[in-house]
MIRO-519827 format. One record per residue (C-alpha): residue in three letters; x, y, z. Coordinates in steps of 0.02 Angstrom, whole numbers, padded with zeros to 5 digits, always signed. Example, Ala and Ser with C-alpha at 12.3 -4.5 7.8 and 13.67 -1.06 7.14 Angstrom:
MIRO-519827
ALA+00615-00225+00390 SER+00684-00053+00357 
This chain:
MIRO-519827
MET+00364+01316-00681 ILE+00407+01167-00581 ASN+00393+00978-00638 ILE+00243+00895-00561 PRO+00248+00741-00533 GLY+00407+00742-00639 ARG+00541+00625-00537 VAL+00459+00566-00358 GLY+00562+00540-00195 ILE+00505+00470-00046 MET+00583+00537+00121 GLY+00598+00405+00259 GLY+00616+00216+00291 GLY+00480+00179+00413 SER+00304+00097+00380 TRP+00202+00214+00319 ALA+00363+00269+00201 THR+00355+00104+00147 ALA+00155+00101+00137 ILE+00188+00262+00018 ALA+00306+00183-00103 LYS+00183+00022-00118 ILE+00059+00130-00184 ILE+00184+00261-00297 SER+00256+00098-00383 MET+00090+00037-00435 THR+00080+00247-00532 GLN+00266+00277-00552 THR+00377+00160-00686 ASN+00526+00215-00566 PHE+00566+00318-00422 ASN+00668+00386-00294 TRP+00700+00343-00085 TYR+00803+00403+00061 MET+00820+00312+00192 ARG+00956+00368+00318 ARG+01064+00203+00344 PRO+01146+00141+00229 GLU+01136-00060+00286 GLN+00938-00047+00277 ILE+00957+00007+00105 GLU+01086-00119+00077 GLU+00982-00256+00156 PHE+00829-00194+00058 LYS+00924-00223-00084 ASN+00966-00395-00058 ILE+00824-00462+00013 GLY+00677-00351-00095 HIS+00594-00284+00043 ASN+00601-00140+00181 PRO+00688-00248+00330 SER+00610-00164+00456 TYR+00465-00114+00424 LEU+00307-00209+00312 THR+00404-00334+00269 GLY+00282-00419+00160 VAL+00287-00301+00018 ARG+00403-00351-00087 PHE+00480-00227-00212 ASN+00562-00242-00393 ILE+00733-00143-00340 ASP+00789-00123-00512 ASN+00625+00024-00529 ILE+00694+00098-00356 GLN+00839+00195-00336 PHE+00905+00226-00146 TYR+00982+00378-00082 ASP+01054+00407+00106 ASN+01106+00573+00064 ILE+00967+00687+00078 ASN+01058+00812-00014 ASP+01066+00699-00162 VAL+00887+00624-00176 VAL+00827+00805-00157 GLU+00935+00867-00325 ASN+00871+00730-00415 CYS+00685+00730-00384 ASP+00550+00865-00446 THR+00405+00799-00305 LEU+00468+00749-00136 ILE+00357+00650-00005 PHE+00400+00666+00166 ALA+00359+00527+00289 ILE+00505+00558+00430 PRO+00426+00556+00599 SER+00388+00768+00674 PRO+00497+00713+00778 PHE+00652+00681+00668 LEU+00622+00790+00547 LYS+00723+00941+00592 GLN+00866+00807+00632 HIS+00868+00752+00456 LEU+00850+00935+00377 GLN+00988+01002+00470 LYS+01084+00876+00352 LEU+01009+00995+00194 HIS+01084+01124+00072 THR+00998+01085-00072 PRO+00857+01205-00108 LEU+00696+01151-00110 LYS+00586+01297-00145 ASN+00586+01224-00323 LYS+00539+01062-00281 MET+00365+01024-00252 LEU+00333+00947-00076 ILE+00205+00821+00001 SER+00190+00808+00164 ALA+00137+00632+00246 ILE+00181+00686+00432 LYS+00023+00689+00524 GLY+00118+00790+00678 ILE+00185+00957+00731 VAL+00365+01010+00725 PRO+00423+01025+00912 ASP+00512+01168+00957 GLU+00440+01283+00833 ASN+00254+01194+00869 MET+00247+01233+00672 LEU+00127+01129+00551 VAL+00250+01047+00431 SER+00175+01152+00305 ASP+00207+01308+00388 TYR+00392+01257+00444 PHE+00475+01212+00232 ALA+00372+01390+00212 LYS+00449+01499+00330 PHE+00630+01405+00350 TYR+00658+01337+00156 ASP+00572+01467+00063 VAL+00431+01340-00024 PRO+00297+01449-00084 ASP+00107+01375-00010 GLU+00089+01326-00185 ASN+00230+01189-00200 ILE+00154+01131-00013 ALA+00043+00982-00015 VAL-00020+00868+00137 LEU-00102+00678+00127 GLY-00219+00660+00246 GLY-00349+00525+00273 PRO-00388+00378+00369 CYS-00265+00264+00308 HIS-00161+00146+00374 ALA+00002+00088+00330 GLU-00008-00097+00368 GLU-00212-00097+00273 VAL-00112-00020+00137 ALA+00004-00160+00126 LEU-00134-00284+00117 GLU-00212-00193-00011 ARG-00369-00167+00087 LEU-00483-00009+00029 SER-00420+00142+00084 TYR-00435+00350+00040 LEU-00321+00485+00045 THR-00357+00678+00023 VAL-00235+00789-00045 GLY-00229+00950+00011 CYS-00150+01092-00083 THR-00202+01287-00101 HIS-00166+01249-00302 GLU-00321+01149-00360 GLU-00244+01095-00505 ARG-00079+01027-00446 ALA-00187+00948-00299 GLN-00284+00841-00453 VAL-00128+00801-00511 LEU-00044+00733-00355 SER-00200+00625-00314 ASN-00220+00553-00455 MET-00017+00478-00402 PHE-00099+00400-00263 ASN-00229+00333-00364 THR-00232+00129-00371 HIS-00365-00021-00370 PHE-00384+00007-00170 VAL-00322+00163-00139 ARG-00450+00335-00177 THR-00414+00485-00194 SER-00499+00675-00172 THR-00438+00844-00160 SER-00453+00980-00031 LYS-00413+01177-00020 ASP-00382+01144+00188 VAL-00197+01127+00194 ARG-00199+01177+00372 GLY-00359+01097+00440 ILE-00294+00942+00392 GLU-00115+00963+00457 TYR-00212+01023+00621 ALA-00352+00878+00606 SER-00198+00731+00585 VAL-00133+00793+00739 LEU-00279+00816+00853 LYS-00340+00632+00798 ASN-00169+00548+00882 VAL-00197+00658+01041 TYR-00358+00566+01046 ALA-00325+00402+00994 ILE-00198+00394+01149 VAL-00327+00454+01268 SER-00474+00312+01198 GLY-00330+00185+01211 ILE-00317+00225+01387 CYS-00512+00233+01415 HIS-00478+00036+01331 GLY-00335+00010+01465 LEU-00465+00073+01596 LYS-00595-00061+01544 TYR-00705+00074+01486 GLY-00818+00008+01357 ASP-00887+00038+01169 ASN-01040+00150+01239 PHE-00924+00281+01332 GLN-00807+00276+01178 ALA-00940+00334+01048 ILE-00966+00463+01168 PHE-00780+00508+01192 MET-00783+00496+00971 SER-00927+00627+00982 ASN-00833+00732+01094 SER-00666+00711+01041 ILE-00729+00772+00862 ILE-00821+00942+00907 GLU-00670+00997+01024 MET-00579+00964+00868 GLU-00693+01060+00756 ARG-00671+01212+00876 PHE-00489+01219+00890 VAL-00460+01208+00690 ASN-00573+01324+00697 ALA-00497+01436+00792 VAL-00351+01421+00723 SER-00363+01407+00525 PRO-00558+01486+00498 MET-00623+01438+00339 ASP-00779+01335+00265 ARG-00742+01149+00304 ASN-00853+00961+00342 ILE-00785+00929+00496 CYS-00864+00734+00455 GLY-00760+00726+00292 SER-00651+00588+00294 ALA-00485+00683+00319 TYR-00564+00731+00471 LEU-00670+00618+00568 GLY-00636+00468+00455 ASP-00458+00487+00506 LEU-00482+00521+00685 LEU-00604+00350+00689 VAL-00471+00226+00634 THR-00334+00285+00717 ALA-00443+00276+00891 TYR-00534+00133+00850 SER-00372+00004+00757 ARG-00278-00112+00828 PHE-00139-00066+00701 SER-00149+00099+00781 ARG+00006+00150+00907 ASN-00058+00309+00967 ARG-00221+00202+01057 ILE-00087+00063+01085 PHE+00034+00181+01184 GLY-00117+00241+01287 THR-00179+00063+01339 MET-00042+00019+01402 ILE-00057+00171+01519 GLY-00200+00136+01547 LYS-00147-00021+01607 GLY-00042+00039+01731 TYR+00128+00054+01618 SER+00224+00250+01655 VAL+00230+00339+01514 LYS+00413+00334+01503 THR+00397+00134+01520 ALA+00239+00128+01374 GLN+00375+00241+01269 LEU+00510+00115+01312 GLU+00409-00043+01253 MET+00353+00042+01088 GLU+00421-00026+00926 MET+00358+00153+00835 ILE+00348+00331+00877 ALA+00175+00367+00941 GLU+00181+00553+00868 GLY+00023+00592+00968 TYR+00137+00600+01108 PHE+00221+00770+01053 GLY+00070+00807+00986 THR+00010+00837+01153 LYS+00104+00970+01221 CYS+00126+01056+01049 ILE-00061+01103+01045 LYS-00078+01113+01208 GLU+00067+01269+01194 ILE-00033+01327+01057 ASN-00202+01324+01121 ASN-00095+01440+01254 GLU-00156+01590+01129 TYR-00306+01550+01082 GLN-00386+01488+01232 VAL-00502+01347+01130 ASN-00598+01242+01273 MET-00494+01093+01233 PRO-00564+00956+01400 VAL-00496+00816+01294 LEU-00336+00886+01251 ASP-00297+00946+01448 THR-00338+00793+01526 VAL-00217+00691+01410 TYR-00071+00842+01447 SER-00099+00809+01629 ILE-00066+00640+01614 LEU+00052+00626+01478 TYR+00182+00781+01589 GLU+00107+00818+01722 ARG+00130+00631+01776 LYS-00046+00639+01846 SER-00156+00484+01877 ALA-00268+00402+01719 VAL-00406+00344+01820 PRO-00444+00528+01943 ALA-00396+00605+01757 ILE-00501+00507+01658 ARG-00662+00504+01761 LYS-00640+00710+01795 LEU-00672+00713+01603 THR-00822+00595+01594 GLU-00911+00739+01706 THR-00879+00857+01562 PHE-00959+00748+01430 LYS-01145+00753+01354 
């Protein structure tokens, strides 16, 4: 029987990991925190906040045990919250030789593991023998920057084990974060990937000077496309208009904090894909998600004109202007 939540560990040193740490610091007496770079940890300890991300969020350092060795933090935790960008997850896990199967894992990663084209939950289950009931996912419209400002946000904890989902959701409940639970682990994960993809297209359209009227039509068609795909790859009874699906899509496609929207806007304004990536200070996970979902859909053959359009722009070097114009002809 695993201890839930027990000693909590946060995996990752970026903005989303820092936002989660802020939440956890308000519900747990103390916790562990894994960051890859020792120099980041040392500076964090000296100044009392993450030196690189969400620098306005201050922490009581006495309540945090930092680790730069992934094996040490896993060994000393019962519940692990992964907030490492999906393109780098394998790189971190390659150093891991401590078993994960007796830990409770929460994936806050809104992306797919590249190469394998696998959801994070499936990746942990297949390669690290973690049982389904020991894996949860964190979804919903919740930008790190707004968590830092303590603006009211909503999170959904997905887990096949309902009692564990409830215990974990309580761990994220604060005066500015409200939580709900769901059994739709895979649906939430796929929606989290697709909303990044669609946010890139929303940004491209913004860069091309399409207005609010069109953006509303684009969102309507995107959620329909998301529903078609998620129902095809993971059939179950779900409400696609829920906050973990439509809500997350809306905030990612509209918010000025959305790195995927920013990335798309740069492309719409004429930047090349490579230049836009170089200009970005953070990872736009929708870039990787586009290729992964496109390859997964080769098996399912779901009608996905939005996905096909952004893939043609990002990976086939099609011009954004005619590609988006052609996409508009498919909308109703």
